[in-house]
N, C-alpha and C positions, 0 to 999 in steps of 0.2 A: 429448555423452554421452547426452542425452535422445533424440536422433535414433537413436543406436545401440541404445538400449534398445527403442525402438519397432520397430526393424528386426528384432531378434532374438527378441522375445517380445511377445505381445499377450494381453489378457484379453477373452474373448468367448464366444459360443455355438458349439456344435458345428455342423459343416456338415450340410446336409440329408441327405447320403448316409449319415451316421452314425445316422440315425433316433434323435434324442436321446430319452432317457428322462426322465420327470418325476421330481420328488423322491419322490413316493409310490411310483413303480415301482422306483426305486433302493432305497428303504428296505424294500420288500417282499422284496427278495433278501437282506437282512441278517437272517438268522434262525439261531438256535441249534438244533442237532440232535445226535443220537448221534455222527455223523461228526465234527462240530466238537469235541465234548467229548473224543473220543478223541485228537485232536491236542493239546488242552490237557493231557490226562493224561500225554502223552508229552513235555511240555515244549516243544512247538512252537507257532508261530503259525499262524493259519488265514486263508485268503483266502475270503471269502464268495462273491465272484464276480469274474471277470476277463473283460472284453469287449474283444477286440482286432479292429480292422478295418484291413486294408491296402487303400488306395484308390489307383488310378492312372488317369490320363487323359493326353491328349496335351500337357498343360500342366504337370502336377504329379504328384508322388508324395506320399502322406500316410499317416500311421499314427496311428490313433485308439486310445486306451487309456482304459478306465474300470474301476476296481477298488476294492474295499473289503476291508480286512484288519485283523486284530487286532494290538494292541501288547501282548503278554503278556511279551515278553522284552526285557531291556535292549538287546541288540544291535539288535533291530527298532526300538526307540525312537530309536536314533542315526540310522539311515538314513531313518526316517520324518520326522524333524525337518529334516534337511539332505540335499539331493539336488542333483545336477548333470546337465546335459544338454549334450553336446558337439555343436555345430552348425557345419556348413560354410557357406561364404559364401551359398549360395542357400537355406539353411534358416532356418526360424524356428519358434518354439513358440507355440501358442495354448492358454492355460490356461482351462478351462471351469469346473471346480469344484475347490476344495481345502477339505475340511470334515472335522470329526470328530463322531462319534456318542459322546456321553458321558452316561451315566445316562439313556439313552432320548431325549436331546435332540440334534438335529442343529445344530451350530454352524458357521457360515460362517467359514473361516479365511483366505480371500483377503485381507481387510483386515489380518490379522496376519502376512502372508507378505512377507518382504523378498526382492526380486529383484536380483541383481547380474550384470552381463555382464563376463566376464573373458577376457583373451587365453588361448589354450590353447597357448602356445609353451613348450616345454621343452627343445628340442634344436636351436634355430636356430643356435647356435654350431657344431654338427656338420653344418650344411647341411640339416637337416630343417625345411622350412617348410610347415606344414599349413594356415595361413590360417584356422584354425577359432577359434571362440569357445566359451566355456562360460557357460551360464546357471545360476547358483547360486541355489537357493531355500532359504530358512530360515524354517520355520514356528514361530512362537512358541507356547509353552505347550502342547506335546504331552505327554501323561502316560501312564504305564503303565495298561493296561486300557482306553485309548481305542480306538475303531475309526476308522481313517483312510479317507476317501473321496477319491479323486483322479480327475480326468477331464481329459485333455489330448489335443492333436493336434500331431504333428511334421509340418511341411509343407516339401517341397522344390519350389520353383518353378523351372522350367527357364529358364536364360538362354542366351545364345549359346555360352557355354563348355560348356554341358551338351548339346551336340548329340547325343552318344551316348545320354545318359539320355532325351532327348526321343524318340529313335528306338527305344530298347531299354529293357527293364526286367529286372533280376534281383533276386529277393527269396527269401531262404531262411528258411522257418519252422522253428524247432526246438522240440521239446517242452519244456515249462516246467521250471523248477528242481525238483529232487527234494525240496527242503526243504518247499516249500509243499504244502498240501492245499487243493483248490478245491471249494467247494460247487457252483459251476458255472463252466465254462470255455467261452467261445464265441469262435471265430475265423472271420472272413470275409475273403475276397479278392475285391474288387470290380473288375472290369475294364471301364473306360469308355474304353479306348483304341480306336483305329480298327482295330487288329490283334489277332488272337487271341493268347492266352497259354497256353503248355503248362505242365503241372506233372508232377512225378514224386515219389511217396511212397516212402520207403525206410527200412529198419531199424525198421519197426513190428513188434510182436510180438503173438502170441496170449496167452491166459491162462496157458499153460504155458511162456511165455518163448521159444517158437520163432519164428524170423523169418517174417513173412508175405511173400507174393510182392510184388514191386515193382508199384505201381499208377501208371499214366500216364493223362493225360487232357488235354482242351483246354477252356479257358474262353473262349468266344466273346465278342466285343465286346458289352457290356451284361449279361453273365452274372456270377454270383457262385459262388465255391467256399466251402463251409462245413464247419467241424468243431464238434462239440458234445460235451462231456463233463459228467457229473454225478457228484458225490462222487468227484472225480478226485485220485488220488495217483500221480504218475509212477513207474512200477515199474522204471525202468531201473537196472541195477546199474552205477553210474558207473565202477567200477574195471575192469569186464569187457566192457561193452557200449557201443555208440555211441548217442547220443541219436537218436531218430527225427527225421527232417527231411523237409521238402517243398521241392523246388526249383521256383520259378516263374520262367519266362523268356519273353520274346517269341518266338513260334514262328519259328524260323529254322534254317538249316543253317550249318555253319561256312563253307562256300563263300560263302553270301550275306552272312554277317557280315564276312568278309574284304573283300568288295567295297565295304564302307562305309569302310574305313580304308586299303586298299592304295594308292589314289591319293595320299594324303597322304605316305606313305613313299616312293613312287616319285618324287614331285616333289622331296622333300628330297634324295634320293639322286642325282638326275640333273640338277638345275637348273644347277649350276655345276661345272666340272672342279676337281679338287683343286689342281692347279697354280695356279689363279687366286686361291684364297684361303689356301693353305698352302704358299707357295713355299719357305719355310725347311725345313719338314718334308720336302717332296719332295726338296730338295737332300741332306738327310741320308740319305734312303732310296737315292737314286741313287748316293751315294758308296760304298755297300756292294757295288756291282757286281753280280755274279751270285749272291751269297749270299742266296738267297730265305729260308732259315731265319732268318738274322739280320735280314732286313727285316721278316718277320712279327713277330719278337720286339720289334723297335723300335716297330712300329706299335701293338702291344698295350700295351706298357709306357708309350708316350707318352700314349695316351688314358687308361689307368688312373691314371697317376701325375702327369701334368701338367694334366689337366682335372678341376677340382673337381666332386665329386658333390653336386648340389643336389636334394633330394627334396621335391617340392611335391605334397602329397596332393590338393589341389584340381584339379590338372591331370593327375594320374597316369592317370586313365581317359579322358582326352581323345583320345589317339591321334593328336594333331597334333604330330609331332615338331618340335622347334626346328631351324631350318636349320643345317646343319653348319658353314657359314662363320661363323655367330654363335657357335656353340659353340667353334670354333677361336679366334676373335678374343678372346672374353671368358674363355676357359679355364674354363667351368663349364656344367653342364647336368644334367638328370635322366637316368634310365637310358635313355630313348628317345633323348635327344640324344647321349649318349656312344656308344650303340650304333650310331646312324646314322653318326656321324663315323668310328668304327672301320671300319664296312663300307665307307665311301667310300675309306678308305686301302687296305683289302684289295682293293677293286675296282681301284684304281690299280695294285696289284701283280699283278693278274690271278689272285688267289686266290678260289676259289669260296666264297662265304659267304652267309648269309641272316640277316635280323632274325628273332628267335625269341621267342615268348611262353611264359612259364613261371609257375608259382606254387609256390615252394619250400614254403611253409607248408601249402598245401592240395593238395599233389601227389597224395596218396592219393585224394582225392575227385574229381579231374578226370574220371576215367572214369565216375563216377556222375552228375556234373552234366549237365544238358541243355546243348546248345551255346549259349555266350554269351561275348562278349568280356570280360565282367566276371568270368569264371572265372580270369582271369590278372591278376597284379599286378606283373609284372616283365618286362623285356625284356633279352635277351642276344643273343650272336652264335653262330650255328652255322657252323663252318668245316669244309669238306670238303677234305682235303689228303692226298695220297698214299694215296687210297682208304680213308681213315679219317675218322671224324667226331670233331670236338673242339668243346667248348662253352666260350666265353670270356665271363665277366661283366665288362663294361667298368667297373662300379662298384667292383670290387676295387682294392686298391692294395698297393704293396710286394710284388708278385708278379713272379717272375723265371723265366727259362728259355726255351729254344726250345719250340715248340708242344707237342711230345710230352713235355716235362719239366715242364710247368706243373701247377698244382693241378687235380685231377680234381673236378669239381662233381657231387655225387651227387643225382640226381633221376630220375624215370621219364618223366613225360609232358611233351610240348611241342607247339607248333604254329608252323610257319614262316609268316611273312607273305609269301606269294607265291601266285600263282593256283593254284586247285584243291588247296590244302593241306587236310589233315585232322589230327586229333589223332593224334600218333605216340607210340610207346614206344621207349625206347632199348634197345640190346642190353646184356647183362651185360658187365662190364669186368674185365680182369685186367692188372695193371701189368707192364711189361717187366722191371722190376728191383724190388728190395726198397725200400720206402719208409723203412724204418729198419733199420740193421744195428748191433747192439751187440757190441763185442768186449770182454768182461769178463775181467780177470785179477785173481785174489785170491791173494796169497802170505801165508802165515802162518809166522812164525819167532819163537821165544821169546815166545809169547803176544801178539804184535803182528801185525796184518794190514796189508798194503799193497794197496790196490785201485786199479786203473786201468780206466776205461770209455771207450773210444773209440767214438763214435757217428757214423755216417754217415747223414745225412738226405737224402731225395730228394722230389721232387714237392711236394705240399702240406705235408708234414712239414718240408721244408727252408724253405719260406716262413714257416711258423708258428714254427719255432725261431729263424730269423733275426730275426723281429719280436720274439719274446720276449726274446732276449738284448739286442736293441737298446733295448727300452723298459723293461726291468726292472732294478732295482737289483742290482748284482753280488753283494752279500751275500745278497740274497733268492734269487737264482738258485742260489747254493751251498747255502743252507739248504734250499731245496726239493729239491735233488738229494740232499742228506744224508738228508732224510726218506724219499725214494724208496728209497735204498740200505738204510736202516734197516729198511724194510718187506720188501725183497727178501731180506735176511739173516735174516728171521724173528725179529728182536729184538722184545721186548715192553717197553714203557716200565715202569720200576720193577722189572722182574724181572732177576735175575742182575747187579744193580748197573748196568743199562743206563740211560743218560740221553742223549737225542739231542744235548743240548748239550755232552756230555762225550766221547761215543764217538769222534767223528771229529776228527782232528787234521790241521792243515795242509791242509784241503780246498780245492781250487780247481777252477774250470771255465774252460777257455780255448778260444777258437776256433782250430782248427788250419788250416782253409782255408775259402774261400767262393767257389765257382764259380757265377756268376750266369748263365752260358750253359747249362751242363748242369744247373743248379739243384741243386748238391750242397753241403751245408753240413756241416762236420765239427767236432765238439767233443771235448775230452779232459778227463775228470774224474779227479782223483787225490786220495787221502786215505790217512792211516794210521788204523788202527782199534784202539782198546784193547779187549781181551777179545773177540776176533772170534768166539769159539765160542758156539754155541747148546748149552745143557746140557739134555738130555732128562730126563724123569721117572725114567729108569733110571740117571741119573748119567753117561751117556755123552756125549761131546762130538761136535758136528757143526759143519761149516762149510757154509753154505747160500747160494745165490743163486737165488731163485725170483721171476720177474716175473709178478705176478697179472694184469697187463693182458692177457695172452695168453688168459685164460679167458673173456673176454666175459661177466662175471658178471651184467650187467643182463638177459641172456636168461633167467636163472633166475627173475626176477621178472615176466616178461612173461605177462600173464594175459588180455589182450584176446581175446575169442573172435570178434569181428567183423572185426578188422583184421589183415591180413597183417603178417609181420615183415620189416622192411627190412634186408637183409643187405648191408652196405657197409663193408668194413674195409680197412685198409692191409696190404700184404704186409710180413712181418717176418722178420728173421733174427737169430739170437743165437749167439755163440760164447763159451762160458763155461768158463774154466779155473780150477780151484782147486788150489793146491799147499800142502803142509804139511811142516814139518820133523819131524812125527810120522807114523809109518806109518799108513795108512788100512786099514780093513776092506774088502778087495777083494771079499769075498763078501756084503757088506751088500745087502739086498734093494733098498732105495731107491737106493743109489748105482748099482746095475746096471740100473735100469729103463730100458727103451727103448720107443719107440712109433712106429708108422707108420699114419697115417689117410689113406685115399684115398676121400674122400667127394665127392659131386657139387658141394657148395658150398665145400669147402676141402680142401686137402692139408696134412697136418701130419706132420712127422717129428722124432724125437729120436734122435740117434745119439751114442754115447759111446766114449771111449777111456779106459781105467783102468790105472794102474800103482800101485806100492807107495806112492808119496808124492803122488798126486794124480789128477785126472781132468779130462777135457774133454768138454763137451756141445755138440753142434752142433744147433741148432733152426732149422727152416724152417717158416714158416706162409704159405701161398699161397691167399688166398681168391678166390672168384668174387664180385665186388662188383657193386653196383647191381642187386641181384636181389630181387624180391618173393617171400617164402616164404609159400605158402598156410598158412592156420591149421592145416589137418590135417597139415602137415609140420613144424610148429614143435617138437613133442615129440621127434621124431627128431633134429632139429638140436640141440636142447638136450642130448639124451643124448650126442651126439658130442662137444660141448664139455665136458660134465661129466666124461666119461671121462678127458680130459686132466688135470683136477684130481684125480680119484680115483686115477689112477695116478702122481701126483706127476711128471708128464711136462712140466712147464712151467718147468723150470730144472734145477739141479744141487745135490745135497747129498752130502757125503762124511762118512762116519762114521769117527772116529778109532778105531783098533784098541785093544782093551783091552790094557794092559801084560801081557806074559808074566811067568813067574816070574823069569827072569834080568833082565828089564827092571826089575822091582820091586826086586830086590836091588841092581841097579846104581844106581837112583834113591836107595835108602836110604843108600848110601855115597857120595852126591854125584857119581855118574857115573864114579867111578874104577875 
């Protein structure tokens, strides 16, 4: 344990490149002024100064921090007293100063600080192995109205496993948190590597909040990039704007970067034939004869479902894939290992495919980042089949269907690991069939409704629903469906005597069929409904079924002015029939509403057939998916979706006709 503590943290002086400040110099920066008083008046804490230095050379990356801040708020007191640093195997912390300024006296708190090194494992049972440690520090006797002074350096020393980090650097500076106000803020990037480093400043704004032009430059070996702010309060509107950031990377092209890792993938893919290390799998493939679609399905599902996914963060950026025969023998590997094995199988089948780099989480930023292999955090397979491109994630599981019927993975940017590759963008996508088809029938007789919903799921919806039914308690599945139908019928809890627990009788949801080749999953929901009518303010009765999911309501709340809107939805079809033993008002405005939208990003239609005792609505929604909508076009898109809701065109409602004179007399005498 003592050795481990020594490895993960030390107590010592800053490195010479940090140009350490004396105690007198530090204290001279801790002064009160009108700017600091303004923060206190607003109930905030204040950072007197923050000095950050990112240092890199051919043996290490290091980040130096020195700051002093007030403890005026209880929340600040909590994180000032206890803090944690997550460190990877090659990293360690050096603590230079931990002190407090109390009543004008600087008190050294290093002797009062407890250091603990803890494992940072939280998901190892799920196959996530990050090999990281946490250094937990606990400072005794920190009080409200103290001023905290901390100075430390995080150091990453390159080992043989860090061959890419030794060769390349990527560091993203982001503007500081909007909570803090800074008396002074200083940032330096010191390049002591043998290669130049490029930088790209983006999403910085002028005093009027308008975006400034992108700024790019080069930091030569031995040079420093610097930022300085005084009386600084980050003006970013976090709900509408992106934080300004600067991307620092080793100066390279993507072609040069691929040259570093391509040989490792080529070796893994070609060193041994598949038949030599996977004869059982080859026999199963050969037994399928000339059915190439079935062979591709078997290959994908074998790697996805029979090879366990192990995610090791330490090795993720290494780009030295595990040999496919090792992956096959031990039936486990990370995304690189599983992807390489899948490509080996596809190569055996003669299917055109490539190992492909993506970053689902930072997809939007990939076009803004400078070229770097560290821009990507995941590896998948691109398959070219029958003149179409498909993307398969080998780390997925419980996915079924032939290639064209599998889950569509939504992302825009990618790069194939092959010679002369560049960052590419995918084409927009439109599915060949409907991802979900609801056939709803609601019959009302004698104040009791009978509802059936037959739902046909395809593509990712089929995989998702299949997993949901398989892993969820049956009663919970029915309860959740009841809640959905309750909402669609426009019931309100507590009104008209409606209670979700009492409205639905004999509700059930059963699986009608499960086709894992065409990936079609069909369910049937049935229930009887007490008091199925919605009673309006005018006392009139209605029977309704409106599915609010059609409206894409989250678009209404989208206010980011820097980021495009990602339009990627499933195609949907609905057939809704409502029948009643009471005549309906065939002239009712809402009952008769129809709609036809032919917009460049989606087509939407609502057609109806109406008779004296009911109506049928046919709804089709066909989106153009995997599309980036520019900020200037979002308002138009929002209006097109909003019109569907405004026109009540996302379902069907029938109004029960008001009783005529003879109907009232008939009812008065018991219908005789």
